[in-house]
Structures are given as C-alpha cells and as structure tokens.
C-alpha positions as CSV (number, residue, x, y, z in Angstrom):
1,X,3.3,134.5,41.1
2,X,-0.4,134.7,40.2
3,X,-1.3,137.1,37.4
4,X,-4.7,137.8,39.0
5,X,-4.9,138.3,42.7
6,X,-8.5,138.0,44.1
7,X,-9.5,139.6,47.5
8,X,-12.7,138.3,49.0
9,X,-15.4,140.4,50.9
10,X,-16.9,140.3,54.3
11,X,-18.4,137.3,56.0
12,X,-16.2,134.5,54.5
13,X,-14.7,133.4,57.8
14,X,-16.1,129.9,57.2
15,X,-14.7,129.4,53.9
16,X,-11.0,129.3,52.6
17,X,-8.9,130.3,49.4
18,X,-9.6,127.2,47.5
19,X,-13.3,127.2,48.3
20,X,-13.7,130.7,47.2
21,X,-11.5,130.1,44.0
22,X,-14.1,127.5,42.9
23,X,-16.6,130.2,42.7
24,X,-14.6,133.1,41.5
25,X,-12.5,131.6,38.6
26,X,-15.5,130.3,36.6
27,X,-17.2,133.7,37.1
28,X,-14.3,135.8,36.1
29,X,-13.9,133.6,33.0
30,X,-17.4,134.2,32.2
31,X,-16.9,138.2,32.6
32,X,-13.9,137.9,30.2
33,X,-15.8,135.9,27.7
34,X,-18.6,138.5,27.8
35,X,-15.8,141.1,27.1
36,X,-14.5,139.1,24.1
37,X,-11.0,138.2,25.7
38,X,-9.1,136.3,23.3
39,X,-7.3,134.0,25.6
40,X,-8.5,131.9,28.5
41,X,-7.1,132.2,32.1
42,X,-5.5,129.1,33.6
43,X,-6.1,128.1,37.2
44,X,-2.6,128.8,38.1
45,X,-2.9,132.5,36.9
46,X,-5.3,133.1,39.8
47,X,-4.8,133.2,43.5
48,X,-7.1,134.1,46.4
49,X,-5.9,136.3,49.3
50,X,-7.8,134.8,52.2
51,X,-8.2,136.6,55.5
52,X,-11.7,135.5,56.6
53,X,-10.2,133.2,59.3
54,X,-8.7,136.2,61.1
55,X,-12.4,137.0,62.4
56,X,-13.0,133.6,64.0
57,X,-12.9,133.3,67.7
58,X,-9.5,132.1,69.2
59,X,-9.4,128.3,69.1
60,X,-12.4,127.9,67.0
61,X,-12.2,125.5,64.1
62,X,-12.9,126.8,60.6
63,X,-16.0,124.7,60.3
64,X,-17.4,125.9,63.7
65,X,-20.3,128.0,64.2
66,X,-20.3,131.8,64.3
67,X,-20.9,133.3,67.9
68,X,-24.4,134.1,68.6
69,X,-25.0,137.8,68.1
70,X,-28.2,140.1,68.7
71,X,-29.2,143.6,68.5
72,X,-27.7,144.5,71.8
73,X,-24.2,143.5,70.5
74,X,-24.3,146.4,68.1
75,X,-22.2,149.1,69.5
76,X,-23.3,152.6,69.7
77,X,-21.3,155.0,67.4
78,X,-19.6,153.6,64.3
79,X,-21.5,150.4,64.1
80,X,-24.9,151.9,64.7
81,X,-24.1,154.9,62.2
82,X,-23.2,152.3,59.4
83,X,-26.4,150.4,60.2
84,X,-28.3,153.5,59.7
85,X,-26.6,154.3,56.5
86,X,-27.5,150.6,55.2
87,X,-31.2,151.4,56.4
88,X,-31.4,154.7,54.7
89,X,-29.9,153.4,51.4
90,X,-32.1,150.2,51.4
91,X,-35.3,152.2,51.9
92,X,-34.2,154.6,49.2
93,X,-33.9,151.8,46.5
94,X,-36.5,149.5,47.6
95,X,-40.0,150.8,48.1
96,X,-41.4,148.3,50.4
97,X,-38.8,149.3,53.1
98,X,-40.1,152.0,55.6
99,X,-37.3,154.8,55.8
100,X,-36.0,156.0,59.0
101,X,-37.8,159.1,60.5
102,X,-37.4,161.5,63.4
103,X,-39.6,159.1,65.6
104,X,-37.1,156.3,64.9
105,X,-34.0,158.5,65.7
106,X,-35.5,159.8,68.8
107,X,-36.6,156.6,70.3
108,X,-33.4,155.7,71.9
109,X,-30.3,153.7,70.6
110,X,-31.7,150.2,71.5
111,X,-35.0,150.8,69.6
112,X,-33.2,152.4,66.6
113,X,-31.0,149.4,66.3
114,X,-33.9,147.0,66.5
115,X,-35.9,149.0,63.9
116,X,-32.9,149.3,61.6
117,X,-32.2,145.5,61.8
118,X,-35.8,144.7,61.1
119,X,-35.9,147.1,58.2
120,X,-32.4,146.1,56.6
121,X,-33.3,142.4,57.0
122,X,-36.2,143.1,54.5
123,X,-33.9,144.3,51.9
124,X,-33.3,142.1,48.9
125,X,-29.5,142.2,49.7
126,X,-30.0,140.9,53.2
127,X,-32.8,138.4,52.3
128,X,-32.2,135.2,53.8
129,X,-29.3,136.4,56.0
130,X,-29.7,135.7,59.6
131,X,-29.6,138.7,62.0
132,X,-26.4,137.4,63.7
133,X,-24.8,137.1,60.3
134,X,-25.7,140.7,59.4
135,X,-24.4,141.9,62.8
136,X,-21.3,139.9,62.2
137,X,-20.6,141.5,58.8
138,X,-21.1,145.0,60.5
139,X,-18.7,144.0,63.4
140,X,-16.0,142.5,60.9
141,X,-15.8,145.9,59.1
142,X,-15.4,147.7,62.2
143,X,-12.8,145.4,63.6
144,X,-10.7,145.8,60.3
145,X,-10.6,149.4,60.9
146,X,-9.9,149.6,64.5
147,X,-7.6,146.5,65.3
148,X,-4.1,147.3,63.9
149,X,-2.7,143.8,64.0
150,X,-5.6,142.2,62.3
151,X,-5.5,145.1,59.8
152,X,-1.9,144.6,59.0
153,X,-2.1,140.8,58.9
154,X,-4.9,141.0,56.2
155,X,-3.1,143.4,54.2
156,X,0.1,141.4,54.5
157,X,-1.7,138.3,53.0
158,X,-2.5,140.4,50.0
159,X,1.0,141.8,49.6
160,X,2.4,138.3,50.0
161,X,0.6,137.2,46.7
162,X,1.4,140.3,44.6
163,X,4.7,139.7,42.7
164,X,6.5,140.9,39.6
165,X,4.1,138.8,37.4
166,X,0.9,140.1,39.0
167,X,-1.0,142.3,36.7
168,X,-4.7,142.4,38.1
169,X,-5.9,142.8,41.6
170,X,-9.8,142.2,41.8
171,X,-11.4,142.7,45.1
172,X,-14.9,142.6,46.6
173,X,-16.7,144.6,49.4
174,X,-14.5,144.8,52.4
175,X,-11.7,143.2,50.5
176,X,-11.5,146.3,48.4
177,X,-10.4,148.3,51.4
178,X,-7.8,145.5,52.2
179,X,-6.6,145.4,48.7
180,X,-6.4,149.3,48.3
181,X,-4.3,149.6,51.5
182,X,-2.0,146.8,50.5
183,X,-1.4,148.3,47.0
184,X,-0.7,151.8,48.7
185,X,1.8,150.2,50.8
186,X,3.6,148.7,47.6
187,X,4.1,151.9,45.5
188,X,6.3,150.2,43.1
189,X,4.1,147.3,42.2
190,X,3.6,146.0,38.7
191,X,-0.2,145.8,38.8
192,X,-1.7,147.3,35.8
193,X,-5.6,147.0,36.6
194,X,-7.1,147.4,40.1
195,X,-10.8,146.4,40.0
196,X,-13.1,147.0,43.0
197,X,-16.5,145.3,43.2
198,X,-19.3,146.4,45.6
199,X,-16.8,148.7,47.3
200,X,-17.4,150.7,50.5
201,X,-14.4,153.0,50.0
202,X,-16.4,156.1,49.2
203,X,-18.4,156.2,52.4
204,X,-17.1,159.2,54.0
205,X,-16.5,159.6,57.8
206,X,-17.1,155.8,58.4
207,X,-14.7,154.4,55.8
208,X,-13.0,156.9,53.6
209,X,-11.8,159.0,56.4
210,X,-10.4,155.9,58.0
211,X,-8.3,154.5,55.2
212,X,-4.5,154.0,55.3
213,X,-2.9,156.2,54.2
214,X,-5.2,158.9,55.4
215,X,-6.8,161.1,52.8
216,X,-4.9,164.4,52.2
217,X,-7.4,167.6,51.7
218,X,-10.3,165.2,50.9
219,X,-8.4,163.2,48.4
220,X,-7.4,159.5,48.8
221,X,-4.0,158.3,47.4
222,X,-3.8,156.5,44.1
223,X,-3.1,152.8,44.7
224,X,0.1,152.6,42.7
225,X,1.9,154.2,39.9
226,X,-0.1,156.8,37.8
227,X,-0.2,154.1,35.1
228,X,-2.3,151.9,37.4
229,X,-5.9,151.6,35.9
230,X,-8.8,151.5,38.5
231,X,-12.1,150.3,37.6
232,X,-15.0,150.4,40.2
233,X,-18.2,148.4,39.6
234,X,-21.3,148.8,41.6
235,X,-25.0,147.8,41.6
236,X,-27.5,150.7,42.3
237,X,-29.1,148.7,45.1
238,X,-25.9,147.3,46.6
239,X,-26.3,148.4,50.2
240,X,-22.6,148.1,51.0
241,X,-21.4,150.2,48.2
242,X,-23.3,153.2,49.4
243,X,-21.2,155.6,47.4
244,X,-21.2,154.3,43.6
245,X,-19.0,156.7,42.3
246,X,-15.5,156.9,43.9
247,X,-14.2,159.8,41.8
248,X,-15.0,162.5,44.3
249,X,-12.7,160.7,46.9
250,X,-10.0,159.4,44.6
251,X,-10.0,161.5,41.6
252,X,-11.4,161.6,38.1
253,X,-9.3,158.7,36.6
254,X,-11.3,156.0,38.0
255,X,-13.5,154.2,35.6
256,X,-16.9,153.8,37.5
257,X,-19.7,151.5,36.0
258,X,-23.2,150.6,37.4
259,X,-24.4,147.1,36.7
260,X,-27.6,145.2,37.5
261,X,-27.0,142.2,39.7
262,X,-30.6,141.2,40.0
263,X,-31.8,140.1,43.5
264,X,-28.3,139.6,44.9
265,X,-27.1,143.0,44.4
266,X,-23.8,142.4,46.4
267,X,-22.9,139.0,45.1
268,X,-19.1,138.7,44.1
269,X,-19.8,136.2,41.2
270,X,-22.5,138.3,39.9
271,X,-20.0,141.3,39.6
272,X,-17.4,139.1,38.1
273,X,-19.6,137.8,35.2
274,X,-20.3,141.3,34.0
275,X,-18.7,142.6,30.7
276,X,-17.2,145.6,32.3
277,X,-15.4,143.6,34.9
278,X,-14.1,141.1,32.3
279,X,-12.9,144.0,30.1
280,X,-11.0,145.5,33.0
281,X,-9.3,142.0,33.8
282,X,-8.4,141.5,30.2
283,X,-7.0,145.0,29.8
284,X,-4.7,144.3,32.9
285,X,-3.5,141.1,31.3
286,X,-2.7,142.6,28.0
287,X,-5.3,140.6,26.2
288,X,-7.1,141.6,23.0
289,X,-10.8,141.8,22.8
290,X,-13.0,140.6,19.9
C-alpha cells in the first residue's frame, strides 16, 4: 500500500488519479526538499484517491464537457449562503471587490446571486474561472454533503487506499472533508500525519455542522488515534478555506499555518511546495530533516 495517500479537491471531474499525480508528486517533493527531508519519495509511495468522476452526469465520458450552468441554477438556502460567504471573504481580503450590503441582501434572491457571482468572479482565486465552473464547484460541495450514496462512495475510495503501510494522508479543499470522514471511519488506522490544505472544514453551519460523525457539543471528532498529527495549511486569501484556524472546531492540537500562495491562493500544488507542508509529510514518514 502507498505510504502517502493524496485526496484531490473540488472541480476535478475531468481529470483522473494518474493525471493529478503528475502534478502533485513533484510539488510534494519540492515541499519536502524545502523542509530539508533527508530521503526522496518514490512514485510507488504515493497514491491518489480519485472521486471526481462521481460528479459527472450519467453516461458522460470523462473527457466530455460539463453541463451548462448559470445563475438561476444556484439553489436558495445552502448554495446561496455559501456563495455569500465567498463574496464576503473575497471583499474582506481584496480591496477592489465591492462588499455585499443591505441593498444587495434586500434585492431578492435572483439579484443577490447575480451580484455575488459577478463580485466573486473578480476575485484572484476565481480569476479565469467560467461562471459555470464556479457554480459547478458550489454544487459539488453541496452534493457531497446531501447525497449519501455519493458521499459513501467517495469516502470508500479513500479508505481503500489506506493500508497498514500508509503514514500520511494529504488532502485539498473538499477532499479534506472526504479524507477527514474516511479517517474517522477507520479509528484504528496507522496514519501518523493528516495534512489538510485550503480546507473548508471550519465553516460552521454550512460544513462543520454537517460532517460525519457530527460534532459533539461544538467539537469535531479527532480523525484517528490521539497520536495522529494534524497539520492545517491555508492562505489568508483562500476563499474556500474561510476558517483558517481549525482549532476552535477540532481542538488545540492541530498545527495551523498561514502561507502565501500568490495569485492562486487555493492551488493545491502551491500548498504542497510549502516548507510547512513538506515538514508535515516528512514527519509522518519518519524522515529526518536537515
């Protein structure tokens, strides 16, 4: 079994495990090099838990186009609420984005959604992302949380790769939710280091209060034995990782770090190349650091 299991984030339905590993493996090696890891990671040491295809329409080829989506496809309630959270965070961290105000909020759901999509599309994080892709990412997260069969299948793909030799699970974006739930379902696992990158796990009401297992008295379960180390890495401007510090939700033992990812604040490879990420990987593998 792989010593490192990777779990990708949202919006990867047109990719695959091998395609993603070609991006992730060099990046995680760079991060470990920045940390001074004394031994390299072989290709066979790393596996990718791929679940993106679960979001493709039935019968559609992996190379097909995404369905056309527009503002009217954003559902009221959860999807609109998360979109508004993205808008508020983008406005708070990027001065050129106009913040939502009372006039926005009182203008009706359709106008709010259109205004939010316009504002968020101007964020550096969403720069160059088509509106339909932005909405698709929103809907994928919602579907994961509300479709039990899809949720179970995604988690099972992670669990299938975690064996007695697995020491590190590193997960990005929505994948951090999938990986967290998979690890909680395997309480006796041998994973030493759980690394979350650009994670939305700390978004109360919308994400945190819907995780499985459910939080107890406001505290989420620890994803494994007490000896499991958890490192969370976030960019201050990462719109998806709205709550940068996960300690209020999961306890004080999480090592939380802020990193600068440049104009692509949520990019997985930018997170992987960071020294703090490489150090967490090396620690889980039992490698020395220079």
